[in-house]
C-alpha positions in Angstrom: 6.2 -12.0 -1.4 8.1 -9.3 -0.5 6.5 -6.9 1.9 5.9 -3.3 0.6 8.1 -0.8 2.7 5.5 1.2 3.6 3.5 2.0 6.9 0.1 3.5 7.4 -0.1 7.1 8.3 -2.5 7.6 11.5 -4.9 10.2 10.0 -7.9 9.0 12.3 -7.2 7.1 15.4 -10.7 5.9 15.7 -10.2 3.9 12.5 -6.8 2.4 13.4 -6.5 -1.5 12.4 -5.0 -3.8 15.0 -1.8 -5.3 14.4 -1.2 -3.3 11.3 2.2 -0.8 11.3 1.6 2.8 11.6 4.5 5.5 11.4 5.4 7.5 14.5 4.8 11.0 14.7 8.7 11.5 14.3 8.3 9.6 11.0 5.1 11.4 9.9 7.1 14.7 10.3 10.2 13.4 8.5 8.0 12.1 5.7 6.7 15.4 4.7 10.0 17.2 5.5 11.3 18.1 1.8 9.8 17.3 -1.7 7.0 14.5 -1.5 5.5 12.8 -4.4 1.7 11.9 -3.6 -0.2 9.3 -5.7 -3.4 7.8 -5.4 -3.4 4.4 -4.1 -4.9 1.6 -6.0 -7.5 -0.8 -4.7 -6.0 -4.4 -5.5 -3.4 -6.6 -4.2 0.4 -6.5 -4.1 2.4 -8.6 -6.3 6.2 -8.8 -6.5 7.9 -9.9 -9.7 11.3 -9.1 -11.4 12.1 -7.1 -8.4 9.4 -4.6 -9.0 6.3 -4.0 -6.9 3.0 -4.2 -8.6 -0.9 -3.6 -7.7 -3.2 -6.1 -9.3 -6.5 -4.7 -10.0 -7.9 -7.4 -12.3 -10.8 -8.1 -9.8 -12.9 -5.7 -7.5 -11.9 -5.2 -4.0 -13.6 -2.3 -2.7 -13.8 0.0 -5.8 -15.3 -1.1 -9.2 -12.9 0.3 -11.6 -14.9 0.2 -14.7 -13.2 3.2 -16.5 -9.6 1.7 -16.8 -7.4 3.1 -19.2 -6.5 0.4 -22.2 -2.9 0.1 -21.4 -3.5 -1.3 -17.6 -5.8 -3.8 -19.1 -3.1 -4.8 -21.7 -0.6 -4.9 -19.1 -2.4 -7.6 -17.5 -4.0 -5.3 -14.9 -0.7 -4.8 -13.3 0.1 -1.1 -12.1 3.9 -0.5 -11.3 4.2 1.2 -7.8 7.7 2.5 -8.1 8.4 1.1 -4.5 11.6 -1.2 -5.3 14.5 -1.0 -3.3 16.7 -0.7 -6.4 15.0 2.2 -7.4 15.4 4.3 -3.8 19.3 4.9 -5.4 17.9 5.6 -8.7 15.4 8.1 -8.3 15.6 11.4 -6.9 12.8 13.7 -6.8 14.2 16.1 -9.2 14.6 13.0 -11.6 10.9 11.3 -10.7 8.9 11.4 -13.6 5.0 12.0 -12.7 2.6 9.3 -13.7 -1.0 8.9 -14.2 -1.2 8.3 -10.1 0.7 11.1 -9.3 -1.7 13.7 -7.7 1.0 16.1 -6.0 4.9 16.5 -6.4 6.6 19.3 -4.3 6.9 20.8 -0.9 3.7 21.1 1.5 3.9 23.6 4.4 3.4 21.6 7.4 0.4 23.6 8.8 -1.7 22.6 5.7 -0.7 19.0 5.5 -3.7 17.7 7.6 -6.4 20.0 5.2 -4.4 19.0 2.0 -4.8 15.2 2.9 -8.4 15.6 3.8 -8.9 17.2 0.0 -7.3 14.6 -1.5 -9.1 11.9 0.3 -12.4 13.1 -1.3 -11.0 13.3 -5.0 -13.2 11.6 -7.3 -11.7 8.2 -8.8 -11.4 8.7 -12.5 -11.1 5.1 -13.2 -14.7 4.8 -11.9 -17.9 6.0 -13.9 -19.7 6.0 -10.6 -19.9 9.7 -9.8 -20.0 9.0 -5.9 -16.6 6.9 -5.9 -13.8 8.7 -4.3 -10.1 7.5 -4.3 -9.1 4.6 -2.2 -6.6 6.5 -0.5 -3.2 8.1 -1.0 0.6 6.9 -0.7 3.0 9.8 0.4 6.8 8.9 -1.0 9.8 11.0 0.1 12.6 9.4 -1.9 15.4 11.5 -0.4 14.5 10.1 2.8 13.3 6.8 1.6 10.1 6.9 3.6 6.7 5.9 2.3 3.4 6.4 4.0 -0.3 5.4 3.2 -3.9 6.5 4.2 -6.7 4.1 3.1 -10.2 5.1 3.4 -11.2 1.5 3.7 -8.6 -0.5 5.6 -8.3 -4.0 5.5 -8.5 -5.9 8.6 -7.2 -9.1 7.2 -10.4 -11.0 8.6 -11.9 -13.3 6.1 -15.4 -14.5 6.6 -17.6 -17.0 5.0 -19.6 -14.3 3.0 -16.0 -12.9 1.6 -15.2 -16.2 0.5 -18.6 -16.6 -1.4 -18.4 -13.2 -2.9 -19.0 -13.4 -6.8 -15.6 -12.0 -8.2 -16.3 -8.9 -10.5 -13.6 -8.0 -13.4 -12.5 -4.3 -13.5 -12.6 -3.4 -17.1 -12.2 -0.7 -19.4 -14.3 1.8 -20.9 -13.3 2.4 -24.2 
């Protein structure tokens, strides 16, 4: 599978995952320079087909999605991520169409970025009926600069242990 063109944002140095790619300070500053689209990060696994990136959320990873919209289930649990290289040249912030993952679309004053990120990371996950469930993270997209960054509340370390392999798969579902 092709690798997503996205690096992690170092929001909390204490939670850095060894071996993962992080944005430099200059990339972070460039990422927020201009119009950005901030979307909620989906808790699943990536698929790349027909030159489009998708997040497959058929089974629970960290968050149990038990309130999925019907169209996601009808689309075989695949959520398009608008990350394909061909889209870079076709999508501009002016033409970008917000979708159900969009949390913010516009400019952010640099001095407000960290407070805004903190607020976003505490939003309720509306695809879960659990009142305490927060979104998995955020993805920040600057289409003009072709820069993408992400922050996850649960960083995958890449380690699979015996307990993980024996874990029963729980299927995400809709609530309609």
